[in-house]
C-alpha positions, 0 to 999 in steps of 0.5 A: 502767672503773668506773661513777660514781654519777651515770652510774648515775642516768642509766642507771637512767632510760634513758640508753644509750651511743650513741658514742665521741669520738676524735681524728682529725687532732687534731680531736674526732670522734664515732663513733656506735654507736647512732644515735637517730632521735628528735628530743627527745633528752637527751645526756651527755658522759661522761669516764672514766665521769663525766657532765661535760655534759648537753644537749638537742636537738630536732634529730637527734643526728647534726646536733646533734653536728656542732656540737660537732665543727666549731663555728662562730665564734659557737657559744660552748657548742659551742666550749667543749665541743669544747675540753674534749672535745679536752683530755680525749682528749689526756690519754688519757681515754675520752669517751663519748656517752650519750643518752636519747630521748623516745619521745613517750609522755608526755601531759598531757590532749591535749598531748604532754609533751617529757620531755627538756626537762622533765628537763634542768634537774632533772638538771643541778641535781642532778648539777651536771656541771662542763662545764655550769657556768662551770668548764673543768677536765677 
């Protein structure tokens, strides 16, 4: 699979592959190959080498991803991304999870800076991943 220029930008700042989405009984399931134990994490759903969604979590990665696997009735972002992941997988596309883990090393005076939170808006603004917008194409 060819690496998209946007994915290269993410890898260059420290994103790494953490798992693969697969269909299990017609339901998207994430197989995590590199679990992050940190709690300030940026993540990207990458379809055929192209970042489609950027998100952040202060929860553990496994807990956050469970919301995409089994979204609740009021979780509109989780439901939308679950549907988009499922559609991409049904079309035979590879759907991967890439993550960036904030190690808590950045400080401003006595204060720790949440690098993941600080990067998310800028990355979404520059890369414009289509699943972060109102569009729903795969």
